[in-house]
PDBQT receptor file of N, H, CA, C and O in Angstrom, charges set to zero:
ATOM      1  N   UNK A   1       0.836  -1.153   0.015  1.00  0.00    +0.000 N 
ATOM      2  CA  UNK A   1      -0.017  -0.019  -0.002  1.00  0.00    +0.000 C 
ATOM      3  C   UNK A   1       0.882   1.229  -0.004  1.00  0.00    +0.000 C 
ATOM      4  O   UNK A   1       1.897   1.265   0.692  1.00  0.00    +0.000 OA
ATOM      5  N   UNK A   2       0.513   2.232  -0.775  1.00  0.00    +0.000 N 
ATOM      6  H   UNK A   2      -0.311   2.202  -1.340  1.00  0.00    +0.000 HD
ATOM      7  CA  UNK A   2       1.212   3.505  -0.812  1.00  0.00    +0.000 C 
ATOM      8  C   UNK A   2       0.359   4.538  -0.133  1.00  0.00    +0.000 C 
ATOM      9  O   UNK A   2      -0.854   4.594  -0.339  1.00  0.00    +0.000 OA
ATOM     10  N   UNK A   3       0.987   5.350   0.674  1.00  0.00    +0.000 N 
ATOM     11  H   UNK A   3       1.972   5.304   0.842  1.00  0.00    +0.000 HD
ATOM     12  CA  UNK A   3       0.256   6.422   1.363  1.00  0.00    +0.000 C 
ATOM     13  C   UNK A   3       0.866   7.748   0.926  1.00  0.00    +0.000 C 
ATOM     14  O   UNK A   3       2.089   7.888   0.907  1.00  0.00    +0.000 OA
ATOM     15  N   UNK A   4       0.081   8.663   0.598  1.00  0.00    +0.000 N 
ATOM     16  H   UNK A   4      -0.912   8.550   0.614  1.00  0.00    +0.000 HD
ATOM     17  CA  UNK A   4       0.572   9.974   0.213  1.00  0.00    +0.000 C 
ATOM     18  C   UNK A   4      -0.500  10.712  -0.588  1.00  0.00    +0.000 C 
ATOM     19  O   UNK A   4      -1.671  10.333  -0.608  1.00  0.00    +0.000 OA
ATOM     20  N   UNK A   5      -0.058  11.761  -1.233  1.00  0.00    +0.000 N 
ATOM     21  H   UNK A   5       0.894  12.069  -1.217  1.00  0.00    +0.000 HD
ATOM     22  CA  UNK A   5      -0.987  12.525  -2.050  1.00  0.00    +0.000 C 
ATOM     23  C   UNK A   5      -0.297  12.851  -3.394  1.00  0.00    +0.000 C 
ATOM     24  O   UNK A   5       0.928  12.968  -3.446  1.00  0.00    +0.000 OA
ATOM     25  N   UNK A   6      -1.061  12.992  -4.446  1.00  0.00    +0.000 N 
ATOM     26  H   UNK A   6      -2.055  12.897  -4.404  1.00  0.00    +0.000 HD
ATOM     27  CA  UNK A   6      -0.472  13.287  -5.778  1.00  0.00    +0.000 C 
ATOM     28  C   UNK A   6       0.202  14.631  -5.753  1.00  0.00    +0.000 C 
ATOM     29  O   UNK A   6      -0.184  15.541  -5.019  1.00  0.00    +0.000 OA
ATOM     30  N   UNK A   7       1.214  14.727  -6.573  1.00  0.00    +0.000 N 
ATOM     31  H   UNK A   7       1.527  13.988  -7.170  1.00  0.00    +0.000 HD
ATOM     32  CA  UNK A   7       1.958  15.996  -6.728  1.00  0.00    +0.000 C 
ATOM     33  C   UNK A   7       1.129  16.979  -7.533  1.00  0.00    +0.000 C 
ATOM     34  O   UNK A   7       0.438  16.594  -8.475  1.00  0.00    +0.000 OA
ATOM     35  N   UNK A   8       1.197  18.212  -7.172  1.00  0.00    +0.000 N 
ATOM     36  H   UNK A   8       1.758  18.525  -6.406  1.00  0.00    +0.000 HD
ATOM     37  CA  UNK A   8       0.519  19.284  -7.911  1.00  0.00    +0.000 C 
ATOM     38  C   UNK A   8       1.381  19.829  -9.044  1.00  0.00    +0.000 C 
ATOM     39  O   UNK A   8       0.917  20.607  -9.877  1.00  0.00    +0.000 OA
ATOM     40  N   UNK A   9       2.662  19.402  -9.061  1.00  0.00    +0.000 N 
ATOM     41  H   UNK A   9       3.039  18.770  -8.384  1.00  0.00    +0.000 HD
ATOM     42  CA  UNK A   9       3.599  19.884 -10.046  1.00  0.00    +0.000 C 
ATOM     43  C   UNK A   9       3.235  19.323 -11.442  1.00  0.00    +0.000 C 
ATOM     44  O   UNK A   9       2.608  18.271 -11.574  1.00  0.00    +0.000 OA
ATOM     45  N   UNK A  10       3.659  20.074 -12.465  1.00  0.00    +0.000 N 
ATOM     46  H   UNK A  10       4.168  20.928 -12.358  1.00  0.00    +0.000 HD
ATOM     47  CA  UNK A  10       3.390  19.639 -13.823  1.00  0.00    +0.000 C 
ATOM     48  C   UNK A  10       4.123  18.311 -14.133  1.00  0.00    +0.000 C 
ATOM     49  O   UNK A  10       3.595  17.466 -14.855  1.00  0.00    +0.000 OA
ATOM     50  N   UNK A  11       5.313  18.141 -13.594  1.00  0.00    +0.000 N 
ATOM     51  H   UNK A  11       5.742  18.827 -13.007  1.00  0.00    +0.000 HD
ATOM     52  CA  UNK A  11       6.048  16.881 -13.837  1.00  0.00    +0.000 C 
ATOM     53  C   UNK A  11       5.531  15.739 -13.016  1.00  0.00    +0.000 C 
ATOM     54  O   UNK A  11       6.049  14.628 -13.128  1.00  0.00    +0.000 OA
ATOM     55  N   UNK A  12       4.555  15.954 -12.215  1.00  0.00    +0.000 N 
ATOM     56  H   UNK A  12       4.134  16.857 -12.124  1.00  0.00    +0.000 HD
ATOM     57  CA  UNK A  12       4.000  14.843 -11.386  1.00  0.00    +0.000 C 
ATOM     58  C   UNK A  12       2.885  14.067 -12.076  1.00  0.00    +0.000 C 
ATOM     59  O   UNK A  12       2.229  13.224 -11.464  1.00  0.00    +0.000 OA
ATOM     60  N   UNK A  13       2.687  14.351 -13.314  1.00  0.00    +0.000 N 
ATOM     61  H   UNK A  13       3.220  15.035 -13.811  1.00  0.00    +0.000 HD
ATOM     62  CA  UNK A  13       1.564  13.635 -14.009  1.00  0.00    +0.000 C 
ATOM     63  C   UNK A  13       1.866  12.151 -14.207  1.00  0.00    +0.000 C 
ATOM     64  O   UNK A  13       3.014  11.782 -14.453  1.00  0.00    +0.000 OA
ATOM     65  N   UNK A  14       0.848  11.299 -14.103  1.00  0.00    +0.000 N 
ATOM     66  H   UNK A  14      -0.085  11.599 -13.903  1.00  0.00    +0.000 HD
ATOM     67  CA  UNK A  14       1.102   9.898 -14.261  1.00  0.00    +0.000 C 
ATOM     68  C   UNK A  14       1.377   9.491 -15.700  1.00  0.00    +0.000 C 
ATOM     69  O   UNK A  14       0.845  10.095 -16.631  1.00  0.00    +0.000 OA
ATOM     70  N   UNK A  15       2.213   8.463 -15.886  1.00  0.00    +0.000 N 
ATOM     71  H   UNK A  15       2.645   7.972 -15.130  1.00  0.00    +0.000 HD
ATOM     72  CA  UNK A  15       2.558   7.996 -17.199  1.00  0.00    +0.000 C 
ATOM     73  C   UNK A  15       1.301   7.383 -17.830  1.00  0.00    +0.000 C 
ATOM     74  O   UNK A  15       0.571   6.643 -17.170  1.00  0.00    +0.000 OA
ATOM     75  N   UNK A  16       1.050   7.695 -19.111  1.00  0.00    +0.000 N 
ATOM     76  H   UNK A  16       1.642   8.296 -19.647  1.00  0.00    +0.000 HD
ATOM     77  CA  UNK A  16      -0.120   7.092 -19.802  1.00  0.00    +0.000 C 
ATOM     78  C   UNK A  16       0.013   5.575 -19.812  1.00  0.00    +0.000 C 
ATOM     79  O   UNK A  16       1.108   5.044 -19.999  1.00  0.00    +0.000 OA
ATOM     80  N   UNK A  17      -1.086   4.888 -19.614  1.00  0.00    +0.000 N 
ATOM     81  H   UNK A  17      -1.975   5.318 -19.463  1.00  0.00    +0.000 HD
ATOM     82  CA  UNK A  17      -1.035   3.430 -19.609  1.00  0.00    +0.000 C 
ATOM     83  C   UNK A  17      -1.465   2.883 -20.984  1.00  0.00    +0.000 C 
ATOM     84  O   UNK A  17      -2.244   3.479 -21.727  1.00  0.00    +0.000 OA
ATOM     85  N   UNK A  18      -0.905   1.729 -21.253  1.00  0.00    +0.000 N 
ATOM     86  H   UNK A  18      -0.272   1.244 -20.650  1.00  0.00    +0.000 HD
ATOM     87  CA  UNK A  18      -1.309   0.981 -22.429  1.00  0.00    +0.000 C 
ATOM     88  C   UNK A  18      -2.788   0.584 -22.228  1.00  0.00    +0.000 C 
ATOM     89  O   UNK A  18      -3.161   0.095 -21.162  1.00  0.00    +0.000 OA
ATOM     90  N   UNK A  19      -3.604   0.794 -23.237  1.00  0.00    +0.000 N 
ATOM     91  H   UNK A  19      -3.301   1.191 -24.104  1.00  0.00    +0.000 HD
ATOM     92  CA  UNK A  19      -5.038   0.461 -23.103  1.00  0.00    +0.000 C 
ATOM     93  C   UNK A  19      -5.226  -1.010 -22.710  1.00  0.00    +0.000 C 
ATOM     94  O   UNK A  19      -4.489  -1.898 -23.139  1.00  0.00    +0.000 OA
ATOM     95  N   UNK A  20      -6.244  -1.218 -21.878  1.00  0.00    +0.000 N 
ATOM     96  H   UNK A  20      -6.842  -0.497 -21.530  1.00  0.00    +0.000 HD
ATOM     97  CA  UNK A  20      -6.513  -2.570 -21.304  1.00  0.00    +0.000 C 
ATOM     98  C   UNK A  20      -6.698  -3.601 -22.404  1.00  0.00    +0.000 C 
ATOM     99  O   UNK A  20      -6.243  -4.735 -22.258  1.00  0.00    +0.000 OA
ATOM    100  N   UNK A  21      -7.347  -3.243 -23.491  1.00  0.00    +0.000 N 
ATOM    101  H   UNK A  21      -7.717  -2.322 -23.610  1.00  0.00    +0.000 HD
ATOM    102  CA  UNK A  21      -7.597  -4.244 -24.513  1.00  0.00    +0.000 C 
ATOM    103  C   UNK A  21      -6.345  -4.741 -25.178  1.00  0.00    +0.000 C 
ATOM    104  O   UNK A  21      -6.373  -5.758 -25.871  1.00  0.00    +0.000 OA
ATOM    105  N   UNK A  22      -5.227  -4.037 -24.981  1.00  0.00    +0.000 N 
ATOM    106  H   UNK A  22      -5.204  -3.211 -24.418  1.00  0.00    +0.000 HD
ATOM    107  CA  UNK A  22      -3.941  -4.515 -25.538  1.00  0.00    +0.000 C 
ATOM    108  C   UNK A  22      -3.152  -5.363 -24.507  1.00  0.00    +0.000 C 
ATOM    109  O   UNK A  22      -2.111  -5.937 -24.826  1.00  0.00    +0.000 OA
ATOM    110  N   UNK A  23      -3.662  -5.421 -23.303  1.00  0.00    +0.000 N 
ATOM    111  H   UNK A  23      -4.508  -4.954 -23.043  1.00  0.00    +0.000 HD
ATOM    112  CA  UNK A  23      -2.969  -6.167 -22.286  1.00  0.00    +0.000 C 
ATOM    113  C   UNK A  23      -3.695  -7.466 -21.935  1.00  0.00    +0.000 C 
ATOM    114  O   UNK A  23      -3.063  -8.498 -21.708  1.00  0.00    +0.000 OA
ATOM    115  N   UNK A  24      -5.007  -7.406 -21.893  1.00  0.00    +0.000 N 
ATOM    116  H   UNK A  24      -5.520  -6.568 -22.077  1.00  0.00    +0.000 HD
ATOM    117  CA  UNK A  24      -5.837  -8.571 -21.486  1.00  0.00    +0.000 C 
ATOM    118  C   UNK A  24      -6.502  -9.204 -22.689  1.00  0.00    +0.000 C 
ATOM    119  O   UNK A  24      -7.249  -8.547 -23.415  1.00  0.00    +0.000 OA
ATOM    120  N   UNK A  25      -6.224 -10.505 -22.903  1.00  0.00    +0.000 N 
ATOM    121  H   UNK A  25      -5.617 -11.038 -22.314  1.00  0.00    +0.000 HD
ATOM    122  CA  UNK A  25      -6.836 -11.262 -23.967  1.00  0.00    +0.000 C 
ATOM    123  C   UNK A  25      -7.396 -12.555 -23.373  1.00  0.00    +0.000 C 
ATOM    124  O   UNK A  25      -6.661 -13.336 -22.768  1.00  0.00    +0.000 OA
ATOM    125  N   UNK A  26      -8.688 -12.775 -23.548  1.00  0.00    +0.000 N 
ATOM    126  H   UNK A  26      -9.286 -12.141 -24.039  1.00  0.00    +0.000 HD
ATOM    127  CA  UNK A  26      -9.294 -13.994 -22.990  1.00  0.00    +0.000 C 
ATOM    128  C   UNK A  26      -9.546 -14.993 -24.124  1.00  0.00    +0.000 C 
ATOM    129  O   UNK A  26     -10.336 -14.748 -25.036  1.00  0.00    +0.000 OA
ATOM    130  N   UNK A  27      -8.861 -16.096 -24.033  1.00  0.00    +0.000 N 
ATOM    131  H   UNK A  27      -8.219 -16.295 -23.292  1.00  0.00    +0.000 HD
ATOM    132  CA  UNK A  27      -8.977 -17.238 -24.949  1.00  0.00    +0.000 C 
ATOM    133  C   UNK A  27      -8.462 -16.988 -26.382  1.00  0.00    +0.000 C 
ATOM    134  O   UNK A  27      -8.195 -17.945 -27.108  1.00  0.00    +0.000 OA
ATOM    135  N   UNK A  28      -8.323 -15.741 -26.788  1.00  0.00    +0.000 N 
ATOM    136  H   UNK A  28      -8.541 -14.963 -26.198  1.00  0.00    +0.000 HD
ATOM    137  CA  UNK A  28      -7.747 -15.464 -28.129  1.00  0.00    +0.000 C 
ATOM    138  C   UNK A  28      -7.275 -14.052 -28.227  1.00  0.00    +0.000 C 
ATOM    139  O   UNK A  28      -7.690 -13.197 -27.444  1.00  0.00    +0.000 OA
ATOM    140  N   UNK A  29      -6.390 -13.782 -29.202  1.00  0.00    +0.000 N 
ATOM    141  H   UNK A  29      -6.053 -14.476 -29.838  1.00  0.00    +0.000 HD
ATOM    142  CA  UNK A  29      -5.925 -12.459 -29.498  1.00  0.00    +0.000 C 
ATOM    143  C   UNK A  29      -6.864 -11.783 -30.481  1.00  0.00    +0.000 C 
ATOM    144  O   UNK A  29      -7.632 -12.454 -31.170  1.00  0.00    +0.000 OA
ATOM    145  N   UNK A  30      -6.810 -10.481 -30.549  1.00  0.00    +0.000 N 
ATOM    146  H   UNK A  30      -6.186  -9.936 -29.989  1.00  0.00    +0.000 HD
ATOM    147  CA  UNK A  30      -7.613  -9.752 -31.517  1.00  0.00    +0.000 C 
ATOM    148  C   UNK A  30      -7.032 -10.049 -32.922  1.00  0.00    +0.000 C 
ATOM    149  O   UNK A  30      -5.825  -9.920 -33.125  1.00  0.00    +0.000 OA
ATOM    150  N   UNK A  31      -7.867 -10.436 -33.867  1.00  0.00    +0.000 N 
ATOM    151  H   UNK A  31      -8.848 -10.541 -33.703  1.00  0.00    +0.000 HD
ATOM    152  CA  UNK A  31      -7.415 -10.808 -35.154  1.00  0.00    +0.000 C 
ATOM    153  C   UNK A  31      -7.107  -9.608 -36.050  1.00  0.00    +0.000 C 
ATOM    154  O   UNK A  31      -6.452  -9.778 -37.078  1.00  0.00    +0.000 OA
ATOM    155  N   UNK A  32      -7.545  -8.439 -35.706  1.00  0.00    +0.000 N 
ATOM    156  H   UNK A  32      -8.078  -8.301 -34.871  1.00  0.00    +0.000 HD
ATOM    157  CA  UNK A  32      -7.336  -7.263 -36.530  1.00  0.00    +0.000 C 
ATOM    158  C   UNK A  32      -5.966  -6.621 -36.233  1.00  0.00    +0.000 C 
ATOM    159  O   UNK A  32      -5.880  -5.632 -35.505  1.00  0.00    +0.000 OA
ATOM    160  N   UNK A  33      -4.937  -7.181 -36.790  1.00  0.00    +0.000 N 
ATOM    161  H   UNK A  33      -5.007  -7.984 -37.382  1.00  0.00    +0.000 HD
ATOM    162  CA  UNK A  33      -3.575  -6.701 -36.534  1.00  0.00    +0.000 C 
ATOM    163  C   UNK A  33      -3.336  -5.334 -37.029  1.00  0.00    +0.000 C 
ATOM    164  O   UNK A  33      -2.577  -4.592 -36.406  1.00  0.00    +0.000 OA
ATOM    165  N   UNK A  34      -3.944  -4.941 -38.131  1.00  0.00    +0.000 N 
ATOM    166  H   UNK A  34      -4.561  -5.544 -38.637  1.00  0.00    +0.000 HD
ATOM    167  CA  UNK A  34      -3.769  -3.576 -38.661  1.00  0.00    +0.000 C 
ATOM    168  C   UNK A  34      -4.283  -2.522 -37.672  1.00  0.00    +0.000 C 
ATOM    169  O   UNK A  34      -3.630  -1.507 -37.432  1.00  0.00    +0.000 OA
ATOM    170  N   UNK A  35      -5.445  -2.779 -37.117  1.00  0.00    +0.000 N 
ATOM    171  H   UNK A  35      -5.976  -3.604 -37.313  1.00  0.00    +0.000 HD
ATOM    172  CA  UNK A  35      -6.009  -1.865 -36.147  1.00  0.00    +0.000 C 
ATOM    173  C   UNK A  35      -5.161  -1.794 -34.879  1.00  0.00    +0.000 C 
ATOM    174  O   UNK A  35      -4.919  -0.705 -34.358  1.00  0.00    +0.000 OA
ATOM    175  N   UNK A  36      -4.707  -2.950 -34.374  1.00  0.00    +0.000 N 
ATOM    176  H   UNK A  36      -4.904  -3.835 -34.797  1.00  0.00    +0.000 HD
ATOM    177  CA  UNK A  36      -3.829  -2.973 -33.221  1.00  0.00    +0.000 C 
ATOM    178  C   UNK A  36      -2.580  -2.197 -33.452  1.00  0.00    +0.000 C 
ATOM    179  O   UNK A  36      -2.166  -1.427 -32.587  1.00  0.00    +0.000 OA
ATOM    180  N   UNK A  37      -1.948  -2.373 -34.611  1.00  0.00    +0.000 N 
ATOM    181  H   UNK A  37      -2.284  -2.999 -35.315  1.00  0.00    +0.000 HD
ATOM    182  CA  UNK A  37      -0.731  -1.646 -34.952  1.00  0.00    +0.000 C 
ATOM    183  C   UNK A  37      -0.976  -0.106 -34.931  1.00  0.00    +0.000 C 
ATOM    184  O   UNK A  37      -0.159   0.665 -34.428  1.00  0.00    +0.000 OA
ATOM    185  N   UNK A  38      -2.131   0.298 -35.495  1.00  0.00    +0.000 N 
ATOM    186  H   UNK A  38      -2.796  -0.328 -35.904  1.00  0.00    +0.000 HD
ATOM    187  CA  UNK A  38      -2.475   1.703 -35.535  1.00  0.00    +0.000 C 
ATOM    188  C   UNK A  38      -2.593   2.277 -34.095  1.00  0.00    +0.000 C 
ATOM    189  O   UNK A  38      -2.062   3.340 -33.776  1.00  0.00    +0.000 OA
ATOM    190  N   UNK A  39      -3.294   1.537 -33.278  1.00  0.00    +0.000 N 
ATOM    191  H   UNK A  39      -3.726   0.673 -33.537  1.00  0.00    +0.000 HD
ATOM    192  CA  UNK A  39      -3.525   1.980 -31.888  1.00  0.00    +0.000 C 
ATOM    193  C   UNK A  39      -2.221   1.982 -31.088  1.00  0.00    +0.000 C 
ATOM    194  O   UNK A  39      -2.013   2.869 -30.261  1.00  0.00    +0.000 OA
ATOM    195  N   UNK A  40      -1.357   1.022 -31.315  1.00  0.00    +0.000 N 
ATOM    196  H   UNK A  40      -1.526   0.301 -31.987  1.00  0.00    +0.000 HD
ATOM    197  CA  UNK A  40      -0.069   1.007 -30.594  1.00  0.00    +0.000 C 
ATOM    198  C   UNK A  40       0.858   2.132 -31.054  1.00  0.00    +0.000 C 
ATOM    199  O   UNK A  40       1.610   2.693 -30.257  1.00  0.00    +0.000 OA
ATOM    200  N   UNK A  41       0.796   2.453 -32.344  1.00  0.00    +0.000 N 
ATOM    201  H   UNK A  41       0.185   1.996 -32.991  1.00  0.00    +0.000 HD
ATOM    202  CA  UNK A  41       1.588   3.581 -32.849  1.00  0.00    +0.000 C 
ATOM    203  C   UNK A  41       1.111   4.880 -32.222  1.00  0.00    +0.000 C 
ATOM    204  O   UNK A  41       1.921   5.749 -31.896  1.00  0.00    +0.000 OA
ATOM    205  N   UNK A  42      -0.203   5.019 -32.049  1.00  0.00    +0.000 N 
ATOM    206  H   UNK A  42      -0.860   4.314 -32.313  1.00  0.00    +0.000 HD
ATOM    207  CA  UNK A  42      -0.776   6.209 -31.413  1.00  0.00    +0.000 C 
ATOM    208  C   UNK A  42      -0.311   6.283 -29.958  1.00  0.00    +0.000 C 
ATOM    209  O   UNK A  42       0.041   7.351 -29.457  1.00  0.00    +0.000 OA
ATOM    210  N   UNK A  43      -0.319   5.096 -29.272  1.00  0.00    +0.000 N 
ATOM    211  H   UNK A  43      -0.605   4.228 -29.679  1.00  0.00    +0.000 HD
ATOM    212  CA  UNK A  43       0.169   5.076 -27.904  1.00  0.00    +0.000 C 
ATOM    213  C   UNK A  43       1.623   5.433 -27.816  1.00  0.00    +0.000 C 
ATOM    214  O   UNK A  43       2.022   6.142 -26.893  1.00  0.00    +0.000 OA
ATOM    215  N   UNK A  44       2.454   4.954 -28.768  1.00  0.00    +0.000 N 
ATOM    216  H   UNK A  44       2.129   4.378 -29.518  1.00  0.00    +0.000 HD
ATOM    217  CA  UNK A  44       3.865   5.339 -28.823  1.00  0.00    +0.000 C 
ATOM    218  C   UNK A  44       4.019   6.842 -28.883  1.00  0.00    +0.000 C 
ATOM    219  O   UNK A  44       4.879   7.404 -28.204  1.00  0.00    +0.000 OA
ATOM    220  N   UNK A  45       3.204   7.501 -29.681  1.00  0.00    +0.000 N 
ATOM    221  H   UNK A  45       2.505   7.045 -30.232  1.00  0.00    +0.000 HD
ATOM    222  CA  UNK A  45       3.248   8.970 -29.802  1.00  0.00    +0.000 C 
ATOM    223  C   UNK A  45       2.889   9.664 -28.507  1.00  0.00    +0.000 C 
ATOM    224  O   UNK A  45       3.527  10.651 -28.141  1.00  0.00    +0.000 OA
ATOM    225  N   UNK A  46       1.887   9.174 -27.809  1.00  0.00    +0.000 N 
ATOM    226  H   UNK A  46       1.369   8.372 -28.106  1.00  0.00    +0.000 HD
ATOM    227  CA  UNK A  46       1.449   9.720 -26.548  1.00  0.00    +0.000 C 
ATOM    228  C   UNK A  46       2.566   9.583 -25.514  1.00  0.00    +0.000 C 
ATOM    229  O   UNK A  46       2.851  10.529 -24.780  1.00  0.00    +0.000 OA
ATOM    230  N   UNK A  47       3.196   8.413 -25.456  1.00  0.00    +0.000 N 
ATOM    231  H   UNK A  47       2.964   7.645 -26.053  1.00  0.00    +0.000 HD
ATOM    232  CA  UNK A  47       4.279   8.189 -24.462  1.00  0.00    +0.000 C 
ATOM    233  C   UNK A  47       5.480   9.067 -24.801  1.00  0.00    +0.000 C 
ATOM    234  O   UNK A  47       6.114   9.613 -23.898  1.00  0.00    +0.000 OA
ATOM    235  N   UNK A  48       5.803   9.213 -26.090  1.00  0.00    +0.000 N 
ATOM    236  H   UNK A  48       5.288   8.770 -26.823  1.00  0.00    +0.000 HD
ATOM    237  CA  UNK A  48       6.921  10.057 -26.516  1.00  0.00    +0.000 C 
ATOM    238  C   UNK A  48       6.689  11.495 -26.076  1.00  0.00    +0.000 C 
ATOM    239  O   UNK A  48       7.589  12.126 -25.522  1.00  0.00    +0.000 OA
ATOM    240  N   UNK A  49       5.465  12.031 -26.321  1.00  0.00    +0.000 N 
ATOM    241  H   UNK A  49       4.733  11.519 -26.771  1.00  0.00    +0.000 HD
ATOM    242  CA  UNK A  49       5.139  13.373 -25.890  1.00  0.00    +0.000 C 
ATOM    243  C   UNK A  49       5.225  13.512 -24.352  1.00  0.00    +0.000 C 
ATOM    244  O   UNK A  49       5.697  14.527 -23.842  1.00  0.00    +0.000 OA
ATOM    245  N   UNK A  50       4.766  12.485 -23.633  1.00  0.00    +0.000 N 
ATOM    246  H   UNK A  50       4.383  11.660 -24.047  1.00  0.00    +0.000 HD
ATOM    247  CA  UNK A  50       4.815  12.495 -22.203  1.00  0.00    +0.000 C 
ATOM    248  C   UNK A  50       6.285  12.642 -21.722  1.00  0.00    +0.000 C 
ATOM    249  O   UNK A  50       6.575  13.468 -20.856  1.00  0.00    +0.000 OA
ATOM    250  N   UNK A  51       7.190  11.846 -22.286  1.00  0.00    +0.000 N 
ATOM    251  H   UNK A  51       6.955  11.176 -22.989  1.00  0.00    +0.000 HD
ATOM    252  CA  UNK A  51       8.589  11.937 -21.874  1.00  0.00    +0.000 C 
ATOM    253  C   UNK A  51       9.206  13.306 -22.250  1.00  0.00    +0.000 C 
ATOM    254  O   UNK A  51       9.987  13.862 -21.477  1.00  0.00    +0.000 OA
ATOM    255  N   UNK A  52       8.861  13.835 -23.415  1.00  0.00    +0.000 N 
ATOM    256  H   UNK A  52       8.227  13.383 -24.042  1.00  0.00    +0.000 HD
ATOM    257  CA  UNK A  52       9.365  15.115 -23.827  1.00  0.00    +0.000 C 
ATOM    258  C   UNK A  52       8.950  16.229 -22.836  1.00  0.00    +0.000 C 
ATOM    259  O   UNK A  52       9.754  17.073 -22.441  1.00  0.00    +0.000 OA
ATOM    260  N   UNK A  53       7.695  16.190 -22.466  1.00  0.00    +0.000 N 
ATOM    261  H   UNK A  53       7.041  15.504 -22.787  1.00  0.00    +0.000 HD
ATOM    262  CA  UNK A  53       7.159  17.233 -21.579  1.00  0.00    +0.000 C 
ATOM    263  C   UNK A  53       7.747  17.063 -20.172  1.00  0.00    +0.000 C 
ATOM    264  O   UNK A  53       8.092  18.047 -19.517  1.00  0.00    +0.000 OA
ATOM    265  N   UNK A  54       7.858  15.819 -19.715  1.00  0.00    +0.000 N 
ATOM    266  H   UNK A  54       7.577  15.019 -20.247  1.00  0.00    +0.000 HD
ATOM    267  CA  UNK A  54       8.332  15.601 -18.364  1.00  0.00    +0.000 C 
ATOM    268  C   UNK A  54       9.821  15.865 -18.155  1.00  0.00    +0.000 C 
ATOM    269  O   UNK A  54      10.247  16.188 -17.046  1.00  0.00    +0.000 OA
ATOM    270  N   UNK A  55      10.624  15.725 -19.237  1.00  0.00    +0.000 N 
ATOM    271  H   UNK A  55      10.278  15.462 -20.138  1.00  0.00    +0.000 HD
ATOM    272  CA  UNK A  55      12.094  15.926 -19.123  1.00  0.00    +0.000 C 
ATOM    273  C   UNK A  55      12.547  17.161 -19.873  1.00  0.00    +0.000 C 
ATOM    274  O   UNK A  55      13.747  17.347 -20.076  1.00  0.00    +0.000 OA
ATOM    275  N   UNK A  56      11.616  18.014 -20.293  1.00  0.00    +0.000 N 
ATOM    276  H   UNK A  56      10.641  17.863 -20.128  1.00  0.00    +0.000 HD
ATOM    277  CA  UNK A  56      11.982  19.226 -21.057  1.00  0.00    +0.000 C 
ATOM    278  C   UNK A  56      12.765  18.889 -22.332  1.00  0.00    +0.000 C 
ATOM    279  O   UNK A  56      13.712  19.588 -22.692  1.00  0.00    +0.000 OA
ATOM    280  N   UNK A  57      12.357  17.814 -23.004  1.00  0.00    +0.000 N 
ATOM    281  H   UNK A  57      11.588  17.246 -22.711  1.00  0.00    +0.000 HD
ATOM    282  CA  UNK A  57      12.948  17.462 -24.281  1.00  0.00    +0.000 C 
ATOM    283  C   UNK A  57      14.186  16.602 -24.215  1.00  0.00    +0.000 C 
ATOM    284  O   UNK A  57      14.723  16.238 -25.261  1.00  0.00    +0.000 OA
ATOM    285  N   UNK A  58      14.670  16.256 -23.014  1.00  0.00    +0.000 N 
ATOM    286  H   UNK A  58      14.234  16.552 -22.164  1.00  0.00    +0.000 HD
ATOM    287  CA  UNK A  58      15.861  15.444 -22.887  1.00  0.00    +0.000 C 
ATOM    288  C   UNK A  58      15.606  14.002 -23.287  1.00  0.00    +0.000 C 
ATOM    289  O   UNK A  58      16.422  13.389 -23.975  1.00  0.00    +0.000 OA
ATOM    290  N   UNK A  59      14.476  13.459 -22.858  1.00  0.00    +0.000 N 
ATOM    291  H   UNK A  59      13.812  13.956 -22.299  1.00  0.00    +0.000 HD
ATOM    292  CA  UNK A  59      14.140  12.075 -23.144  1.00  0.00    +0.000 C 
ATOM    293  C   UNK A  59      13.053  12.043 -24.203  1.00  0.00    +0.000 C 
ATOM    294  O   UNK A  59      11.959  12.557 -23.973  1.00  0.00    +0.000 OA
ATOM    295  N   UNK A  60      13.326  11.453 -25.355  1.00  0.00    +0.000 N 
ATOM    296  H   UNK A  60      14.215  11.036 -25.542  1.00  0.00    +0.000 HD
ATOM    297  CA  UNK A  60      12.348  11.459 -26.464  1.00  0.00    +0.000 C 
ATOM    298  C   UNK A  60      11.929  10.090 -26.909  1.00  0.00    +0.000 C 
ATOM    299  O   UNK A  60      11.238   9.955 -27.920  1.00  0.00    +0.000 OA
ATOM    300  N   UNK A  61      12.331   9.050 -26.174  1.00  0.00    +0.000 N 
ATOM    301  H   UNK A  61      12.892   9.159 -25.354  1.00  0.00    +0.000 HD
ATOM    302  CA  UNK A  61      12.024   7.680 -26.634  1.00  0.00    +0.000 C 
ATOM    303  C   UNK A  61      10.537   7.414 -26.439  1.00  0.00    +0.000 C 
ATOM    304  O   UNK A  61       9.841   8.167 -25.759  1.00  0.00    +0.000 OA
ATOM    305  N   UNK A  62      10.073   6.350 -27.035  1.00  0.00    +0.000 N 
ATOM    306  H   UNK A  62      10.639   5.738 -27.587  1.00  0.00    +0.000 HD
ATOM    307  CA  UNK A  62       8.685   5.958 -26.930  1.00  0.00    +0.000 C 
ATOM    308  C   UNK A  62       8.595   4.611 -26.181  1.00  0.00    +0.000 C 
ATOM    309  O   UNK A  62       9.580   4.135 -25.618  1.00  0.00    +0.000 OA
ATOM    310  N   UNK A  63       7.428   4.030 -26.189  1.00  0.00    +0.000 N 
ATOM    311  H   UNK A  63       6.627   4.417 -26.647  1.00  0.00    +0.000 HD
ATOM    312  CA  UNK A  63       7.194   2.791 -25.478  1.00  0.00    +0.000 C 
ATOM    313  C   UNK A  63       7.976   1.730 -26.107  1.00  0.00    +0.000 C 
ATOM    314  O   UNK A  63       7.929   0.583 -25.662  1.00  0.00    +0.000 OA
TER     315      UNK A  63
């Protein structure tokens, strides 16, 4: 258990999470690989922007 309160600072924002549908698969994977690739590329862009903002442009990698 963690006890505390969230930071009010701009750099205290939580890292964007990978959407649940890309993590949890019950009995089978999603067959639409083109759509999955598109959504993961969009997530890559979101994470890259998150790192740029959080580190003032020092860290630019993606997921």
